[in-house]
C-alpha positions as CSV (number, residue, x, y, z in Angstrom):
1,M,0.0,0.0,0.0
2,A,1.3,3.5,-0.9
3,R,1.2,6.2,1.7
4,I,1.3,9.8,0.3
5,L,1.5,12.7,2.8
6,Y,2.1,16.4,2.2
7,L,1.7,18.2,5.5
8,T,3.1,21.7,5.9
9,Q,2.5,25.2,4.7
10,I,5.1,26.6,2.3
11,E,5.5,30.3,1.3
12,I,8.0,30.9,-1.5
13,D,8.8,34.3,-2.9
14,F,11.1,37.2,-2.3
15,G,10.1,38.8,1.0
16,A,8.5,35.6,2.5
17,R,10.6,36.1,5.6
18,R,8.3,39.0,6.6
19,L,5.6,36.4,7.4
20,L,7.7,35.0,10.3
21,A,5.8,36.6,13.2
22,D,2.4,35.6,11.7
23,E,3.6,32.0,11.2
24,C,4.9,31.8,14.7
25,A,1.6,33.1,16.1
26,R,-0.3,30.5,13.9
27,A,1.8,27.7,15.5
28,G,1.3,29.1,19.0
29,M,4.9,30.0,19.4
30,R,5.4,32.7,22.1
31,R,9.2,32.7,22.7
32,P,11.2,30.8,20.1
33,L,14.9,29.8,20.2
34,V,16.4,30.8,16.9
35,V,18.8,28.1,15.7
36,T,21.4,29.2,13.2
37,D,25.2,29.1,12.7
38,A,27.9,31.7,13.2
39,G,28.5,32.2,9.5
40,V,24.9,33.1,8.8
41,R,24.9,35.5,11.7
42,A,28.2,37.1,10.6
43,A,27.1,37.5,7.0
44,G,24.1,39.6,8.2
45,V,21.7,37.0,6.8
46,L,20.3,36.2,10.2
47,G,19.4,39.9,10.8
48,L,17.7,39.9,7.4
49,A,15.8,36.7,8.2
50,L,14.6,38.0,11.5
51,E,13.2,41.2,10.1
52,G,9.8,39.6,10.2
53,L,9.9,38.6,13.9
54,A,8.3,42.0,14.7
55,G,9.4,42.2,18.4
56,L,8.5,38.6,19.3
57,P,10.7,37.7,22.3
58,H,13.4,35.2,21.3
59,A,16.8,33.8,22.1
60,I,19.6,32.8,19.6
61,F,21.8,29.7,19.4
62,D,24.4,30.1,16.7
63,G,26.6,27.1,17.5
64,T,25.4,24.8,14.7
65,P,28.4,22.9,13.2
66,S,28.6,22.1,9.4
67,N,27.5,18.5,10.2
68,P,25.2,18.8,13.2
69,T,26.0,16.7,16.3
70,E,24.3,15.5,19.4
71,A,26.7,17.7,21.4
72,A,25.4,20.8,19.6
73,V,21.8,19.6,20.1
74,R,22.4,19.3,23.9
75,A,24.1,22.8,24.0
76,A,21.1,24.3,22.2
77,V,18.7,22.6,24.6
78,D,20.6,24.1,27.5
79,V,20.1,27.6,26.0
80,L,16.4,26.8,25.3
81,H,15.7,25.9,28.9
82,R,17.8,28.7,30.3
83,E,16.0,31.3,28.2
84,G,12.5,29.9,28.8
85,C,11.8,29.2,25.1
86,D,8.8,27.2,24.0
87,S,9.6,26.6,20.2
88,L,12.2,26.9,17.5
89,V,12.9,29.0,14.5
90,A,15.6,27.5,12.2
91,V,17.5,29.9,10.1
92,G,20.2,28.5,7.9
93,G,21.1,25.6,5.6
94,G,20.2,22.0,6.3
95,S,22.5,21.8,9.2
96,S,20.7,24.4,11.2
97,I,17.3,23.0,10.3
98,D,18.3,19.5,11.1
99,L,19.8,20.6,14.4
100,A,16.6,22.4,15.3
101,K,14.7,19.1,14.7
102,G,17.2,17.4,17.1
103,V,16.5,20.0,19.7
104,A,12.8,19.6,19.2
105,I,13.2,15.9,20.1
106,A,15.8,16.2,22.9
107,A,14.0,19.0,24.7
108,T,10.9,16.9,25.1
109,H,12.0,13.3,25.1
110,D,14.2,11.5,27.6
111,G,17.3,9.4,26.9
112,P,20.2,9.4,24.4
113,L,19.4,10.8,21.0
114,K,20.2,7.5,19.3
115,T,17.1,6.0,21.0
116,Y,15.0,7.9,18.4
117,A,17.1,7.1,15.3
118,T,15.3,5.3,12.5
119,I,17.7,2.4,12.3
120,E,17.3,1.9,16.0
121,G,13.5,1.6,15.6
122,G,13.1,5.0,17.1
123,S,10.6,6.7,14.8
124,P,7.5,5.6,16.7
125,R,9.1,6.9,19.9
126,I,9.1,10.5,18.5
127,T,5.7,11.9,19.6
128,E,3.6,15.0,19.2
129,R,5.4,16.4,22.2
130,V,8.2,17.7,20.0
131,L,8.6,21.5,20.0
132,P,7.1,23.3,17.0
133,I,9.5,24.6,14.3
134,V,9.3,27.3,11.7
135,A,12.1,27.1,9.1
136,L,13.7,29.7,6.9
137,P,16.4,28.1,4.6
138,T,19.3,30.2,3.6
139,T,20.6,27.7,1.1
140,A,18.9,25.8,-1.8
141,G,20.0,22.3,-1.0
142,T,18.6,19.9,1.5
143,G,15.0,21.0,1.6
144,S,14.9,20.0,5.2
145,E,12.4,22.8,5.8
146,V,9.6,20.6,4.3
147,A,10.9,17.2,5.3
148,R,10.2,14.8,8.1
149,G,13.8,13.8,8.6
150,S,17.0,15.0,10.3
151,I,20.5,13.8,10.0
152,L,22.7,14.0,13.1
153,I,26.0,12.7,14.3
154,V,25.3,11.0,17.7
155,Y,27.8,10.6,20.5
156,D,29.0,7.2,19.3
157,G,30.1,8.8,16.0
158,R,27.4,7.4,13.7
159,K,25.6,9.7,11.3
160,L,22.0,8.7,11.8
161,G,18.6,9.6,10.4
162,F,15.7,10.6,12.6
163,H,12.3,10.5,10.9
164,S,8.8,11.4,12.1
165,W,5.9,13.4,10.6
166,H,5.9,15.3,13.9
167,L,9.3,16.8,12.9
168,V,8.0,18.6,9.8
169,P,8.2,22.3,10.4
170,K,4.8,24.0,10.9
171,A,5.7,26.5,8.2
172,A,8.5,26.8,5.6
173,L,9.3,30.4,4.6
174,L,11.4,30.2,1.4
175,D,12.8,33.6,0.6
176,P,15.3,33.5,-2.2
177,E,16.7,36.9,-1.1
178,L,18.3,35.0,1.8
179,T,20.5,33.1,-0.7
180,L,21.7,36.0,-2.8
181,G,25.0,36.3,-1.0
182,L,25.8,32.6,-1.0
183,P,29.4,32.0,-2.3
184,P,29.7,30.2,-5.6
185,A,31.3,27.0,-4.1
186,L,28.5,26.6,-1.6
187,T,25.8,27.4,-4.2
188,A,27.2,24.6,-6.4
189,A,27.5,22.1,-3.6
190,T,24.1,22.8,-2.1
191,G,22.5,22.9,-5.6
192,M,23.9,19.5,-6.5
193,D,22.4,18.3,-3.2
194,A,19.0,19.4,-4.4
195,I,19.6,17.8,-7.8
196,A,20.7,14.5,-6.1
197,H,17.5,14.4,-4.1
198,C,15.4,14.8,-7.2
199,L,17.3,12.2,-9.2
200,E,17.7,9.6,-6.5
201,T,14.1,9.7,-5.2
202,F,12.8,9.4,-8.8
203,M,14.9,6.3,-9.2
204,A,13.6,4.8,-6.0
205,P,10.9,2.1,-6.7
206,A,8.3,3.0,-4.1
207,V,4.9,3.9,-5.5
208,N,4.2,7.6,-5.2
209,P,3.2,9.2,-8.5
210,P,2.9,12.8,-7.1
211,A,6.5,12.5,-5.7
212,D,7.8,11.3,-9.1
213,G,6.2,14.3,-10.8
214,I,7.5,16.7,-8.2
215,A,11.0,15.2,-8.5
216,L,11.2,15.4,-12.3
217,D,10.0,19.0,-12.3
218,G,12.5,19.9,-9.5
219,L,15.3,18.2,-11.5
220,E,14.4,20.2,-14.6
221,R,14.4,23.5,-12.7
222,G,17.6,22.7,-10.8
223,W,19.5,21.4,-13.8
224,A,18.6,24.4,-15.9
225,H,19.5,27.0,-13.3
226,I,22.4,25.8,-11.1
227,E,25.1,27.1,-13.4
228,R,23.4,30.6,-13.6
229,A,23.0,30.7,-9.8
230,T,26.7,29.7,-9.3
231,R,28.0,32.1,-11.9
232,D,25.9,35.1,-10.8
233,G,24.8,35.0,-7.2
234,A,22.5,38.0,-7.8
235,D,20.5,36.3,-10.5
236,R,17.1,36.4,-8.8
237,E,15.3,34.1,-11.2
238,A,18.0,31.4,-10.9
239,R,18.0,31.7,-7.1
240,W,14.1,31.4,-7.0
241,Q,14.3,28.3,-9.2
242,M,17.0,26.6,-7.2
243,M,15.1,27.2,-4.0
244,S,12.0,25.6,-5.6
245,A,14.1,22.7,-6.8
246,S,15.5,22.2,-3.3
247,M,12.0,22.2,-1.7
248,Q,10.7,19.9,-4.4
249,G,13.5,17.3,-3.9
250,A,12.6,17.1,-0.2
251,M,8.9,17.0,-0.8
252,A,9.6,14.0,-3.1
253,F,12.2,12.1,-1.1
254,Q,9.6,10.8,1.3
255,K,9.4,7.9,-1.2
256,G,13.0,6.9,-0.5
257,L,16.5,7.6,-1.7
258,G,19.3,5.0,-2.2
259,C,23.0,4.3,-2.5
260,V,24.1,7.9,-3.0
261,H,22.8,8.8,0.4
262,S,23.8,5.6,2.1
263,L,27.4,6.3,1.1
264,S,27.3,10.1,1.8
265,H,25.8,9.6,5.2
266,S,28.4,7.0,6.1
267,L,31.4,8.8,4.8
268,G,30.2,12.2,6.2
269,G,29.9,10.6,9.6
270,L,33.5,9.3,9.4
271,D,34.8,12.7,8.2
272,P,32.4,15.5,9.2
273,R,34.6,18.0,7.3
274,L,33.2,16.7,4.0
275,H,30.2,18.6,2.6
276,H,27.2,16.4,2.2
277,G,26.0,18.0,-1.1
278,T,29.5,17.6,-2.6
279,L,29.6,14.0,-1.6
280,N,26.3,13.4,-3.3
281,A,27.6,15.0,-6.5
282,M,30.6,12.7,-6.4
283,F,28.6,9.5,-5.9
284,L,25.8,10.3,-8.4
285,P,27.4,9.1,-11.6
286,A,28.4,5.7,-10.2
287,V,25.0,5.1,-8.6
288,V,23.2,6.1,-11.8
289,R,25.2,3.4,-13.6
290,F,24.5,0.9,-10.8
291,N,20.8,1.6,-10.8
292,A,20.5,1.4,-14.6
293,A,20.2,-2.4,-14.4
294,A,17.3,-2.4,-12.0
295,D,13.9,-3.7,-13.4
296,P,11.9,-0.6,-12.4
297,M,14.4,1.7,-14.2
298,R,13.9,-0.2,-17.5
299,R,10.2,-1.0,-17.1
300,D,9.3,2.6,-16.4
301,R,11.8,4.1,-18.8
302,R,13.2,6.1,-15.8
303,L,16.6,6.8,-17.4
304,Q,14.9,8.3,-20.5
305,R,12.6,10.4,-18.4
306,I,15.6,11.7,-16.4
307,A,17.5,12.4,-19.5
308,H,14.5,14.4,-20.9
309,A,14.3,16.5,-17.7
310,M,18.0,17.3,-18.0
311,G,17.7,18.3,-21.7
312,L,19.6,15.4,-23.0
313,A,18.8,13.6,-26.3
314,G,18.4,10.3,-24.6
315,C,20.2,7.7,-22.4
316,D,21.4,4.2,-23.1
317,A,20.6,1.2,-21.0
318,E,23.8,1.6,-18.9
319,G,23.0,5.2,-17.9
320,T,26.0,6.5,-19.7
321,E,24.7,9.8,-20.9
322,V,23.1,10.8,-17.6
323,A,26.2,9.8,-15.6
324,E,28.6,11.7,-17.9
325,A,26.4,14.8,-17.9
326,I,26.5,14.8,-14.1
327,R,30.3,14.5,-14.2
328,A,30.6,17.3,-16.7
329,M,28.3,19.5,-14.6
330,N,30.4,18.9,-11.5
331,A,33.4,20.0,-13.5
332,R,31.7,23.2,-14.8
333,L,30.6,24.1,-11.3
334,G,34.2,23.8,-10.0
335,L,33.4,20.9,-7.7
336,P,36.2,18.3,-7.0
337,A,37.0,15.8,-9.6
338,G,36.3,12.9,-7.2
339,L,36.7,11.6,-3.7
340,G,40.4,11.5,-4.0
341,A,40.5,15.3,-4.6
342,M,38.6,15.6,-1.3
343,G,41.2,13.7,0.6
344,V,39.4,10.4,0.8
345,T,41.6,7.3,0.6
346,E,40.8,3.6,0.0
347,A,41.8,2.9,3.6
348,L,38.3,4.2,4.6
349,F,36.4,2.0,2.3
350,E,35.5,-0.9,4.6
351,R,34.3,1.5,7.3
352,V,32.3,3.5,4.8
353,I,30.7,0.2,3.5
354,D,29.8,-0.8,7.0
355,G,27.9,2.4,7.6
356,A,26.3,2.3,4.1
357,M,24.9,-1.2,4.7
358,A,23.3,-0.1,8.0
359,D,22.0,3.3,6.7
360,H,18.2,3.9,6.5
361,C,18.6,4.6,2.7
362,H,20.3,1.3,1.9
363,K,17.1,-0.6,1.2
364,T,15.0,2.1,-0.5
365,G,16.9,2.2,-3.9
366,P,15.9,0.3,-7.0
367,R,18.8,-2.3,-6.5
368,L,20.0,-3.7,-3.2
369,A,23.7,-3.1,-3.1
370,T,26.2,-5.7,-1.7
371,R,29.5,-4.9,-0.1
372,D,31.2,-5.5,-3.4
373,D,28.7,-3.2,-5.2
374,Y,29.5,-0.4,-2.7
375,R,33.2,-1.0,-3.1
376,A,32.9,-0.7,-6.9
377,M,30.9,2.5,-6.5
378,L,33.5,4.0,-4.2
379,L,36.3,3.1,-6.6
380,A,34.4,4.6,-9.5
381,S,33.9,7.8,-7.5
382,M,37.6,8.4,-6.6
């Protein structure tokens, strides 16, 4: 049986941030903790985002790391309790929004955070007691502002997923103006994250026709505008389109992802310095080729439909054209040539594979990878 849920309110346009106070009131939020990072604050983006708070009392936690951790979650919970906050406003990229979701759990649920991780059977333990969240993304990448999941590094070093419909923000305010100052390298990396979401969820075999349509439309928008957004950060049309592609990828990936994210989650947990979106971009070509042999890919002509959305003439049964187009796009965007250029060595492979095999995305792709399959994908991505 297919379950299809779209649950939150989304406002997307220049100036959407000015609705913040209204959305907090609608969610019954009286004193939110604003969760962000030091870079967003230093760049002045936080001040811009909070223009719409209209005097609502609040506190700020700006200690979000690039890969959010349980330690940062606990530090934010301490601030939340000390300041008497009753809710959360997340301002930033996926890291800040995911951290806010971790705070929403930890502030209202007892025990170690790993207790609530998906692979630990923790999703049913996340209840309606979670704190309400309103999210304002400042990057166009993860789409966490409309998603039910959060990715956090817990105390034992694992990078785990936390999934519950209770974690979906009460409102997502998508204001492309908050992304206008994003540097080219980060625009490219986060943009490829959005494209990876659209691609991988469309390849996933679960039945969800609305998600498939949303993913293909998001892919078309993202693929057509990522170079413009990277080349000219002030291109308002390109920024709007990338923010939509990011949101659409996350709306769609409720149907599942696959080996790209299994590998990215695992490797990112082992080396938190590695950017998740960049890792997704590195793994995409090898995973497209791996998935090409899956029955659903051929039966539903998924490679051909992907190629059409990317503006390609077509794609062979091995996924060659799509895979090579992604490699060429990575190069044009100035992303690394492969994992080796990011400092990854083969010495990490077995630990990466261990994590990928246990990841919540491992079983949701169109083909179930073996250890040998993952090893081949890692080698092809070097």
